[in-house]
VEXLUMLUM-658874 format. One line per field, with one value per residue (C-alpha): residue number from 1; residue in one letter; chain; x, y, z. Coordinates in pm, whole numbers. Last residue first. Layout:
BEGIN
num <- c(NUM,...)
residu <- c(A,...)
chaine <- c(A,...)
xx <- c(X,...)
yy <- c(Y,...)
zz <- c(Z,...)
END
This chain:
BEGIN
num <- c(667,666,665,664,663,662,661,660,659,658,657,656,655,654,653,652,651,650,649,648,647,646,645,644,643,642,641,640,639,638,637,636,635,634,633,632,631,630,629,628,627,626,625,624,623,622,621,620,619,618,617,616,615,614,613,612,611,610,609,608,607,606,605,604,603,602,601,600,599,598,597,596,595,594,593,592,591,590,589,588,587,586,585,584,583,582,581,580,579,578,577,576,575,574,573,572,571,570,569,568,567,566,565,564,563,562,561,560,559,558,557,556,555,554,553,552,551,550,549,548,547,546,545,544,543,542,541,540,539,538,537,536,535,534,533,532,531,530,529,528,527,526,525,524,523,522,521,520,519,518,517,516,515,514,513,512,511,510,509,508,507,506,505,504,503,502,501,500,499,498,497,496,495,494,493,492,491,490,489,488,487,486,485,484,483,482,481,480,479,478,477,476,475,474,473,472,471,470,469,468,467,466,465,464,463,462,461,460,459,458,457,456,455,454,453,452,451,450,449,448,447,446,445,444,443,442,441,440,439,438,437,436,435,434,433,432,431,430,429,428,427,426,425,424,423,422,421,420,419,418,417,416,415,414,413,412,411,410,409,408,407,406,405,404,403,402,401,400,399,398,397,396,395,394,393,392,391,390,389,388,387,386,385,384,383,382,381,380,379,378,377,376,375,374,373,372,371,370,369,368,367,366,365,364,363,362,361,360,359,358,357,356,355,354,353,352,351,350,349,348,347,346,345,344,343,342,341,340,339,338,337,336,335,334,333,332,331,330,329,328,327,326,325,324,323,322,321,320,319,318,317,316,315,314,313,312,311,310,309,308,307,306,305,304,303,302,301,300,299,298,297,296,295,294,293,292,291,290,289,288,287,286,285,284,283,282,281,280,279,278,277,276,275,274,273,272,271,270,269,268,267,266,265,264,263,262,261,260,259,258,257,256,255,254,253,252,251,250,249,248,247,246,245,244,243,242,241,240,239,238,237,236,235,234,233,232,231,230,229,228,227,226,225,224,223,222,221,220,219,218,217,216,215,214,213,212,211,210,209,208,207,206,205,204,203,202,201,200,199,198,197,196,195,194,193,192,191,190,189,188,187,186,185,184,183,182,181,180,179,178,177,176,175,174,173,172,171,170,169,168,167,166,165,164,163,162,161,160,159,158,157,156,155,154,153,152,151,150,149,148,147,146,145,144,143,142,141,140,139,138,137,136,135,134,133,132,131,130,129,128,127,126,125,124,123,122,121,120,119,118,117,116,115,114,113,112,111,110,109,108,107,106,105,104,103,102,101,100,99,98,97,96,95,94,93,92,91,90,89,88,87,86,85,84,83,82,81,80,79,78,77,76,75,74,73,72,71,70,69,68,67,66,65,64,63,62,61,60,59,58,57,56,55,54,53,52,51,50,49,48,47,46,45,44,43,42,41,40,39,38,37,36,35,34,33,32,31,30,29,28,27,26,25,24,23,22,21,20,19,18,17,16,15,14,13,12,11,10,9,8,7,6,5,4,3,2,1)
residu <- c(I,D,L,D,S,A,N,K,A,N,A,A,I,F,E,R,R,P,E,V,L,D,G,L,L,M,S,V,T,A,D,A,E,A,V,D,E,L,R,V,Q,L,I,L,R,K,E,P,D,M,T,T,E,R,L,Q,D,P,N,M,E,G,L,G,K,F,R,T,L,H,H,N,R,R,G,L,G,R,V,V,Q,E,R,E,E,E,T,Y,C,Y,N,I,Q,K,G,V,T,I,R,Y,L,P,P,Q,A,I,Y,V,H,G,G,E,I,L,P,R,M,Y,R,F,L,F,T,M,L,L,T,R,I,H,S,G,D,V,D,A,D,T,M,I,I,V,R,D,Y,R,L,R,S,L,D,F,Q,G,G,N,G,N,G,N,G,N,G,T,A,S,G,N,G,E,E,E,G,D,E,H,D,D,D,G,N,G,N,D,G,G,S,V,R,D,T,I,G,I,G,F,A,S,I,M,A,R,I,E,T,N,G,L,I,K,D,L,R,N,K,E,A,N,L,I,K,G,R,L,P,L,I,A,Q,Y,R,R,D,R,G,Q,K,A,S,G,G,A,S,D,G,E,V,L,F,V,E,C,L,E,P,N,K,E,S,C,D,A,L,K,G,P,L,A,A,D,E,L,A,S,K,R,R,V,L,A,A,A,E,R,A,A,V,R,A,R,Q,A,E,Q,A,K,M,V,V,R,K,A,I,S,P,N,E,E,F,Y,E,A,L,S,E,G,V,V,S,N,V,I,G,E,V,D,T,N,G,L,K,I,K,T,Q,S,E,F,T,P,H,L,V,K,V,S,I,V,A,T,L,G,D,R,A,D,D,G,S,L,N,P,D,K,E,K,I,V,N,Q,K,R,G,Y,N,N,L,T,R,T,L,A,T,K,F,G,S,E,H,T,G,G,D,I,T,C,I,S,N,A,F,S,I,I,T,A,N,Y,G,T,H,Y,Q,L,V,V,E,V,E,T,D,D,K,S,A,Q,F,Y,I,P,K,H,V,P,E,K,T,R,N,L,Y,K,A,F,A,E,L,G,G,K,N,Y,F,E,E,Q,H,D,N,V,H,D,T,L,V,I,R,A,G,G,N,L,F,S,L,E,R,L,R,K,T,L,M,D,R,D,L,E,F,V,E,F,I,T,T,D,P,K,Y,T,V,K,T,G,T,R,K,A,K,G,I,V,T,L,K,T,V,P,K,G,A,E,F,R,Q,H,H,I,S,G,D,R,C,V,E,V,E,L,W,E,S,L,A,N,V,V,S,V,G,V,G,H,L,G,S,A,V,K,Y,G,G,G,G,F,K,S,G,A,H,L,M,T,M,V,V,E,V,G,P,K,R,E,Q,P,H,M,D,V,P,I,G,R,G,N,D,T,V,A,V,V,G,E,P,F,L,E,V,D,I,R,D,C,H,G,A,L,V,E,D,I,G,N,D,I,V,E,R,C,C,N,F,L,G,R,L,H,T,D,G,I,Y,M,G,P,R,K,R,V,G,D,L,G,K,L,V,Q,I,Q,K,S,G,Y,S,G,N,S,M)
chaine <- c(A,A,A,A,A,A,A,A,A,A,A,A,A,A,A,A,A,A,A,A,A,A,A,A,A,A,A,A,A,A,A,A,A,A,A,A,A,A,A,A,A,A,A,A,A,A,A,A,A,A,A,A,A,A,A,A,A,A,A,A,A,A,A,A,A,A,A,A,A,A,A,A,A,A,A,A,A,A,A,A,A,A,A,A,A,A,A,A,A,A,A,A,A,A,A,A,A,A,A,A,A,A,A,A,A,A,A,A,A,A,A,A,A,A,A,A,A,A,A,A,A,A,A,A,A,A,A,A,A,A,A,A,A,A,A,A,A,A,A,A,A,A,A,A,A,A,A,A,A,A,A,A,A,A,A,A,A,A,A,A,A,A,A,A,A,A,A,A,A,A,A,A,A,A,A,A,A,A,A,A,A,A,A,A,A,A,A,A,A,A,A,A,A,A,A,A,A,A,A,A,A,A,A,A,A,A,A,A,A,A,A,A,A,A,A,A,A,A,A,A,A,A,A,A,A,A,A,A,A,A,A,A,A,A,A,A,A,A,A,A,A,A,A,A,A,A,A,A,A,A,A,A,A,A,A,A,A,A,A,A,A,A,A,A,A,A,A,A,A,A,A,A,A,A,A,A,A,A,A,A,A,A,A,A,A,A,A,A,A,A,A,A,A,A,A,A,A,A,A,A,A,A,A,A,A,A,A,A,A,A,A,A,A,A,A,A,A,A,A,A,A,A,A,A,A,A,A,A,A,A,A,A,A,A,A,A,A,A,A,A,A,A,A,A,A,A,A,A,A,A,A,A,A,A,A,A,A,A,A,A,A,A,A,A,A,A,A,A,A,A,A,A,A,A,A,A,A,A,A,A,A,A,A,A,A,A,A,A,A,A,A,A,A,A,A,A,A,A,A,A,A,A,A,A,A,A,A,A,A,A,A,A,A,A,A,A,A,A,A,A,A,A,A,A,A,A,A,A,A,A,A,A,A,A,A,A,A,A,A,A,A,A,A,A,A,A,A,A,A,A,A,A,A,A,A,A,A,A,A,A,A,A,A,A,A,A,A,A,A,A,A,A,A,A,A,A,A,A,A,A,A,A,A,A,A,A,A,A,A,A,A,A,A,A,A,A,A,A,A,A,A,A,A,A,A,A,A,A,A,A,A,A,A,A,A,A,A,A,A,A,A,A,A,A,A,A,A,A,A,A,A,A,A,A,A,A,A,A,A,A,A,A,A,A,A,A,A,A,A,A,A,A,A,A,A,A,A,A,A,A,A,A,A,A,A,A,A,A,A,A,A,A,A,A,A,A,A,A,A,A,A,A,A,A,A,A,A,A,A,A,A,A,A,A,A,A,A,A,A,A,A,A,A,A,A,A,A,A,A,A,A,A,A,A,A,A,A,A,A,A,A,A,A,A,A,A,A,A,A,A,A,A,A,A,A,A,A,A,A,A,A,A,A,A,A,A,A,A,A,A,A,A,A,A,A,A,A,A,A,A,A,A,A,A,A,A,A)
xx <- c(-1827,-1824,-1681,-1816,-1674,-1302,-1112,-1077,-871,-616,-336,-423,-451,-118,71,-49,72,401,416,320,621,590,457,84,13,335,538,256,265,648,650,408,604,923,707,589,319,177,-197,-482,-775,-1107,-1402,-1761,-2008,-2304,-2186,-1919,-2202,-2031,-2080,-2450,-2628,-2467,-2463,-2847,-2922,-2755,-2955,-2701,-2677,-2387,-2209,-2187,-2316,-2530,-2745,-3119,-3322,-3688,-3836,-4154,-4105,-4050,-3734,-3641,-3337,-3195,-3213,-3043,-2762,-2719,-2674,-2453,-2222,-2186,-2069,-2161,-2528,-2782,-3114,-3427,-3759,-4046,-4185,-3917,-3626,-3271,-3006,-2703,-2318,-2276,-2005,-1672,-1461,-1088,-874,-543,-449,-270,73,245,-24,32,430,398,301,497,509,252,17,36,-23,-299,-486,-384,-544,-848,-910,-847,-1101,-1377,-1340,-1392,-1682,-1779,-1763,-1474,-1455,-1062,-1082,-796,-833,-681,-734,-539,-193,52,214,294,565,674,874,832,1054,1356,1572,1574,1259,1270,922,1014,879,1065,1249,1330,1646,1750,2027,2065,2275,2582,2907,3103,3017,2762,2544,2384,2275,1933,1804,1601,1416,1503,1326,1106,1158,989,1152,1096,818,511,340,152,-150,-376,-626,-280,-145,-494,-553,-203,-265,-613,-432,-146,167,294,313,523,796,791,866,595,543,433,259,-5,-180,-512,-802,-1105,-1234,-1163,-1420,-1263,-1534,-1467,-1613,-1616,-1874,-2056,-2183,-2185,-2487,-2513,-2161,-2152,-2425,-2242,-1918,-2086,-2215,-1866,-1662,-1472,-1456,-1153,-1337,-1199,-1201,-1180,-1150,-765,-734,-892,-1025,-1376,-1586,-1552,-1425,-1600,-1296,-1358,-1185,-885,-737,-532,-734,-736,-365,-240,110,-40,-10,363,388,275,478,787,658,685,1059,1163,1030,1199,1505,1449,1406,1727,1894,1678,1832,2159,2129,2044,2347,2550,2398,2429,2805,2887,2717,2910,3233,3221,3570,3638,3272,3341,3633,3459,3189,3424,3644,3314,3137,3394,3489,3156,3059,3362,3295,2930,3027,3253,2934,2735,2373,2202,1803,1506,1596,1297,1552,1599,1816,2049,2437,2588,2899,3068,2897,2745,2649,2385,2285,2019,2001,1733,1792,1571,1694,1945,2213,1959,1837,2175,2264,2471,2721,2688,2739,3037,3287,3078,2954,3018,3371,3491,3665,3386,3098,3330,3380,3019,2874,3167,3052,2695,2746,2977,2759,2458,2646,2760,2455,2274,2517,2498,2143,1828,1489,1350,1699,1610,1786,2000,2316,2252,2005,1943,1667,1683,1420,1431,1159,1213,1176,1404,1566,1931,2074,2254,2392,2594,2772,2990,3168,3278,3555,3789,3728,3569,3440,3146,3045,2736,2629,2296,2251,2193,1915,1644,1290,1055,801,1066,1297,1261,1315,1607,1771,1723,1858,2180,2151,2194,2166,2138,1783,1568,1226,986,595,326,-40,-315,-494,-449,-137,50,384,682,1005,1319,1616,1969,2172,2197,2159,2055,1818,1633,1647,1429,1200,1139,1062,813,612,592,439,221,138,-2,23,-299,-302,-446,-489,-200,-141,-459,-419,-103,85,122,482,693,1045,1262,1631,1895,2097,2041,2016,1812,1726,1417,1253,1550,1407,1464,1251,876,671,914,807,780,387,398,705,793,1118,1230,1587,1604,1930,2265,2458,2213,1851,1672,1293,1148,800,625,296,56,365,441,719,856,862,1058,1317,1385,1465,1642,1989,2036,2235,2054,2116,2453,2827,3103,2869,2921,3229,3126,3158,2801,2613,2597,2294,2140,2055,1694,1666,1396,1457,1823,1894,1658,1841,2166,2073,2040,2331,2311,2712,2831,2556,2462,2471,2175,2324,2088,2121,2398,2185,1922,1656,1278,1011,684,408,42,-198,-534,-474,-109,147,481,832,1094,1468,1741,2103,2245,2605,2789,2782,2560,2319,2327,2213,1947,1801,1809,1659,1342,1265,1311,1104,804,796,847,524,316,454,387,4,-101,73,317,697,842,1028,909,547,548,533,366,460,821,861,734,1017,1251,1150,946,1004,747,860,559,768,1055,829,558,223,-37,58,-312,-431)
yy <- c(2670,2335,2162,1818,1684,1780,1570,1856,2040,1796,1927,2293,2197,2011,2299,2548,2324,2289,2662,2764,2664,2651,2292,2163,2037,2002,1896,1623,1493,1497,1293,1057,977,903,694,467,201,364,246,434,186,321,296,206,140,-120,-404,-182,57,417,561,482,316,526,861,810,718,1010,1242,1370,1779,1779,1534,1796,1925,1621,1630,1541,1417,1362,1116,1096,784,880,641,518,322,637,807,518,499,876,891,592,765,1077,898,753,733,641,497,520,356,479,691,742,904,966,1052,1192,1234,940,965,768,721,723,457,472,160,-49,-88,180,433,429,372,717,920,1235,1315,1108,1148,1535,1541,1325,1521,1832,1670,1541,1897,2027,1758,1865,2230,2138,1927,1569,1650,1464,1128,1028,671,558,179,-22,195,262,234,162,-125,159,332,688,802,1189,1338,1371,1121,912,685,318,227,126,440,408,724,736,586,348,518,896,1109,1129,1163,1237,861,622,804,498,146,207,132,476,376,682,610,922,1051,1048,1322,1312,1039,1104,958,631,709,773,1019,1207,1265,1333,1608,1763,1776,1966,2214,2310,2378,2039,2153,2464,2259,1994,2244,2394,2410,2049,2001,2243,2319,2197,2282,2378,2223,1840,1610,1284,1005,648,329,0,-15,335,209,523,728,962,1050,1101,1330,1564,1511,1649,1940,1992,2008,1785,1419,1201,876,621,230,-21,-423,-443,-186,-423,-171,-166,142,366,748,1054,1279,1651,1636,1518,1191,1319,1184,859,805,1088,1065,1193,1570,1493,1352,1647,1868,1639,1688,2079,2041,1792,2036,2328,2124,1970,2336,2439,2125,2205,2552,2415,2204,2500,2687,2347,2369,2732,2701,2439,2628,2925,2713,2547,2401,2314,2181,1972,1803,1719,1569,1365,1224,1163,1019,788,664,597,425,191,127,45,-168,-425,-521,-653,-663,-483,-467,-508,-777,-981,-1288,-1213,-987,-932,-997,-857,-1011,-780,-490,-162,87,356,621,928,1190,1457,1641,1916,1810,1511,1678,1772,1407,1274,1489,1791,1839,2019,2419,2538,2520,2720,2531,2793,2791,2710,2406,2319,2341,2145,1861,1872,1846,1583,1358,1367,1288,1017,842,870,746,438,332,386,146,-102,-151,53,-121,-43,-147,-34,-275,-137,-300,-182,107,358,624,916,1160,1402,1638,1984,2220,2481,2224,2015,1821,1497,1237,960,689,418,133,-169,-383,-270,113,291,653,869,1207,1440,1756,1870,2236,2469,2523,2362,2444,2195,2036,1911,1774,1399,1495,1702,1455,1192,1442,1415,1040,1000,1298,1092,1004,801,654,651,609,435,408,218,114,-266,-242,-66,-10,72,193,190,351,319,645,683,345,468,736,498,233,461,558,194,112,411,313,-74,50,289,23,-199,-522,-715,-1090,-1069,-1345,-1515,-1895,-2038,-1746,-1837,-1535,-1510,-1478,-1330,-1313,-1182,-1171,-1008,-1001,-864,-938,-1243,-1548,-1778,-2013,-2218,-2491,-2495,-2802,-2758,-2820,-2706,-2732,-2415,-2434,-2437,-2375,-2258,-2237,-2036,-1933,-1673,-1703,-1496,-1613,-1502,-1374,-1551,-1591,-1717,-1820,-1839,-2016,-2027,-1853,-1924,-2163,-1937,-1629,-1846,-1976,-1603,-1499,-1805,-1700,-1593,-1277,-1062,-696,-837,-705,-868,-1066,-1410,-1470,-1795,-1633,-1704,-1443,-1645,-1842,-2165,-2127,-2285,-2475,-2444,-2118,-2091,-2441,-2408,-2108,-2292,-2549,-2893,-3150,-3064,-3069,-2937,-2688,-2716,-2394,-2145,-1878,-1598,-1311,-1069,-748,-596,-644,-753,-786,-925,-941,-1110,-1013,-1115,-837,-726,-512,-445,-352,-268,-235,-43,8,-337,-478,-290,-538,-292,-277,-676,-697,-442,-706,-982,-709,-669,-1052,-1020,-690,-871,-1146,-907,-712,-1023,-1061,-717,-711,-1034,-1359,-1253,-1199,-1338,-1636,-1765,-1643,-1910,-2179,-2501,-2335,-2261,-2613,-2778,-2583,-2885,-3153,-3159,-3440,-3535,-3712,-3918,-4244,-4188,-4260,-4135,-4321,-4229,-4201,-4210,-4047)
zz <- c(220,334,-3,-69,-406,-360,-618,-860,-594,-560,-753,-665,-295,-309,-505,-244,78,-121,-167,205,397,769,835,893,548,386,702,774,413,441,751,616,302,517,771,486,599,898,972,1131,1160,1011,1214,1064,1342,1347,1590,1759,1857,1858,1515,1378,1649,1963,1757,1666,2021,2190,1919,1655,1600,1819,1637,1362,976,951,627,662,378,414,166,-73,-285,-669,-705,-356,-515,-663,-334,-177,-455,-460,-69,-67,-324,-138,149,494,442,727,626,825,749,979,683,440,620,468,718,591,666,857,1139,1042,1367,1289,1478,1666,1864,1586,1780,1502,1585,1973,1898,1715,2043,1997,1612,1494,1764,1748,1381,1404,1652,1446,1110,1310,1407,1050,940,1208,1099,744,822,929,1275,1475,1656,1685,1854,2091,2097,2365,2646,2950,2777,3070,2854,2591,2859,2743,3024,2895,3154,2909,3070,2777,2778,2862,2744,2396,2265,1941,1903,2246,2223,2521,2716,2692,2916,2679,2877,2555,2395,2414,2161,1976,2082,2232,1851,1860,1539,1331,1006,1052,1400,1709,1977,2330,2342,2538,2871,2866,3068,2788,3008,3134,2806,2638,2912,2857,2485,2573,2809,2589,2780,2700,2352,2427,2571,2297,2021,1819,1442,1371,1703,1622,1941,1974,1805,2004,2339,2353,2503,2620,2658,2762,2647,2840,3097,3005,2667,2517,2375,2664,2694,2335,2321,2566,2395,2069,2263,2480,2162,1945,2079,2156,2211,2436,2424,2681,2659,2639,2907,3157,3438,3300,3470,3176,3219,3125,3104,3152,3501,3369,3520,3809,4097,3916,3966,4209,4057,3735,3860,3920,3583,3428,3607,3512,3134,3201,3360,3093,2804,2929,2940,2590,2476,2594,2421,2085,2086,2155,1861,1655,1757,1644,1302,1239,1389,1119,835,907,964,608,556,924,922,616,759,1085,877,715,981,1218,921,798,1144,1281,947,987,1371,1320,1013,1220,1434,1105,1254,997,1070,845,626,557,538,905,1152,862,824,512,339,126,285,67,322,268,519,440,683,745,1091,1256,1593,1553,1750,2023,2030,2047,2344,2335,2586,2905,2936,3167,2922,2675,2348,2069,2176,1864,1981,2217,1951,1697,1939,2037,1661,1602,1877,1820,1458,1517,1772,1512,1223,1398,1555,1194,1025,1313,1290,1166,1204,885,711,341,101,-144,-23,310,354,623,660,901,922,1226,1365,1478,1171,1043,810,834,554,574,301,374,150,308,108,295,169,476,406,123,153,37,148,110,291,139,98,417,663,446,460,469,217,-31,250,169,-220,-123,74,-222,-494,-253,-243,-604,-819,-1137,-1067,-1267,-1192,-1464,-1393,-1639,-1582,-1768,-1446,-1495,-1733,-1432,-1593,-1338,-1533,-1335,-1496,-1305,-1344,-966,-786,-436,-561,-826,-563,-319,-610,-672,-339,-259,-584,-464,-149,-293,-574,-287,-495,-567,-478,-118,128,-14,2,-203,-419,-538,-657,-1046,-1190,-1469,-1452,-1734,-1730,-1974,-2252,-2585,-2954,-2876,-3108,-3022,-2794,-2658,-2401,-2029,-1965,-1870,-1554,-1326,-953,-754,-721,-1122,-1297,-1662,-1866,-2135,-2303,-2570,-2747,-2851,-2553,-2302,-2309,-2008,-1982,-1665,-1625,-1273,-1200,-892,-718,-346,-411,-720,-487,-255,-539,-605,-234,-112,-149,222,161,-33,-185,-317,-328,-507,-699,-908,-758,-588,-247,-128,-331,-669,-581,-425,-65,-145,-448,-722,-923,-899,-960,-1266,-1378,-1337,-1583,-1374,-1354,-960,-904,-1249,-1296,-1651,-1856,-1830,-1603,-1491,-1782,-1793,-1678,-1900,-1639,-1645,-1381,-1454,-1209,-1232,-972,-1133,-1428,-1504,-1314,-1508,-1348,-1587,-1469,-1646,-1615,-1567,-1580,-1310,-1021,-812,-1131,-1153,-792,-877,-1100,-844,-596,-859,-775,-429,-390,-563,-321,-12,-151,-141,221,324,143,314,355,616,682,365,453,798,696,417,654,440,112,205,342,20,-158,-171,64,368,619,849,1186,1245,1078,1321,1637,1821,1860,2129,2491,2587,2897)
END
């Protein structure tokens, strides 16, 4: 074996922003939609920093063709004077040097949404070109960069009556796999920022689709809670409190609704901490302790009764936690988890004191909340017993698999897939059309129980749901909540029986009997295959609701798919065309011209012959399946509640707003 040559000359040194272009994933996560969004977010966050500092009240975000984005704020403007050490204008330093900014104690910002000082310079590095305009000191200053390098000097191009910064950039198509922002992701972020920074006006203008939307919310976090609960029935008005302690500002709003699922969303310096962190942990611990203390004090929780658990306390809860920290510590540049240990105690103290005071002043609401948690506790005990029954039946391994399951012969889960099929007729066709080596079929009779309107103990009593649980082999999570990520670091007080939170389904469970363990998944792909009619859509929605509420890690792991059976078969002699949409059918018919053809509309999978079903819907080489992805948990939560919850009005409004988009009604 050759030793090769390895010396100092083989050590490559990447200077300036070259390292960012070489390894972009280290800075923005990936080079797909998420990374593209993170670039835009970094530029917007610079404007938000000016809002937090009290110097900005408007941010404009504009989308242009070819992925070009422009972000304008009316803040103070990036400094344009010469940097004393670098001997370059401040704006050029910020745009071209990593770890350069006013967030390291230089006095520019007390609180900022970033820590690393690499945000806008990374965007510059990953852009084909970037132009910055700074309105400051009565002049408009301009500079252009390409691939992170300045191609012009900072020059004055006009006079300015205002102050602010405008950054326009075009993502580098040699780096990014996509170049058009996901507008839903962007809209969600801008809406969040408008709630978190009440009074700031944020305007999104999509020049490509000729659309403009404005985000402006004076109501702050209270308005945010109402927005999140817009499809639910609240138990009380939002409970809001704010306090500052040791240079940390804490804002919390919480509101219970009549449903059973929790939504907890947290922010640190206006950055959404998707994976939670110490501020969430402090909130959860304080909430559970306060409910138990009040319940004991008022004798609502009897002496002989056990304490409420964290899941009990969060049953039907919507909460938003926002902290502003002088020196935030994030898990990574993408800032998804807050790590400041001192923040946990601060939030714990603020929430505990403020909520206890609110309960004393509003005893009727306090008792309703505690009694709701007690109902959840009783249901949890019943669910534990039901789940234990499921586990006992599963202890026989293969003998415990549901009798209706036609399993596959392959034992490696990574190669296997299971089809959830509507009814015995379609199940029969699917069983005959499958590849027995790696494709399993689980026929489901009728519509499963609505997981949105029923507690877990009743859900586990449903035969079809129990069949799915047994077939998948992974158990269930006791309570999956939007934004509540179960970091395993909450609820340590007052004799809690929880360990690792069940919300992420990390395999540890929480004593509820569910024992969710994704590593035991028997099939890599769970494919929902229902009829292309109204009943099929309803069944698919019910299945997705159950998976979203009680097996969410299955969705987050990319294991859930939706099969796309054809709507039509068009036959011309021996030539057969399958059409999956109305548009495809129209195109084929137009292409045939005056040639005689036979058109068949498939109403159900049971009408298809096994070979037709295999060819169009089950054969991996020919089929079309859609992977279910979860981009926005809070919006998904609201949509599920709207479609399948108790409130009729949001559902009526949705139908009225979208009726014009319905092209194929089964009536």
